[in-house]
N, C-alpha and C positions, 0 to 999 in steps of 0.2 A: 120326739125329737130327740136329736143326736146332742146329748151337752159336752161329749169328749170324744171327738175324733179319734183323737190318739189311742185309747184304749179300744175304739171299732177297731182300726186301723191293727193292732198288735192281734186281736182274735182273727181277724181273717188271714192274717201274714201267717200264724200257725195253722191255722185249718187247711191252708193253702200248701202248708210244708214250706214257708219261708222263701227267699227270693236273695239269692247271691252264692256264694264259694260252697264247697263241700263242708270246712270248717261250721260255719254258720248252720249249716243244716244239724251237722251233729252237736251242736250244742242246744237246738231246739226240741222241746216234749212235745209231742201231741197232746193237746187236752183230751179231747176225745177218747186217749188210749188211758190216760190218768183216770178219767170221768168213769170208765167202767174197775178200772184195778183200785182206785181210792179214790171214791165220789164224795166221801166228808173230808177229805183235805186240802188244806187253803189255798189256795189257787193264787190269788190276788188280795193283796192288802194295799188300799189307798193310805198312802201316806198322812194326807191331810186330812181327811175325817175318820180313819182307821176304820173304816168298812171294809167287811173281807167277803167273797166270795169262795164258795167248795169249787171242784174241778165240775161237779156233776150242777151247780148253778151257771159255771162257765159256758159247760157244755150246751146246755140249755139256750143259753140267749145269743151264743153262735150259731147254733142252727137257725135258729128265729129268724137272724139277723139275714142268713144265707137264704132260706127261704122269703124273705123280703127283697131281697134283690136279683132271686130267682123268679117271682110272681113280678117285679116290675121290667121283666126281660131283658135284663143283665147274665150275660152266658160266659 
């Protein structure tokens, strides 16, 4: 069950390379690249709960979500 759609949207947004002008593109870093270079670095820190996620964990979750969408027929 998706509890935080905004968070999921951000993951998809980053993995697709963003949508917007070139300035937006330049400000985004791809989590997959960070997952390779800095896998244990904190990528996300939830303000309310304090829960933290590393780039490696973010990369894994994004891949699982992507596979779920592809498996559902989304192209």
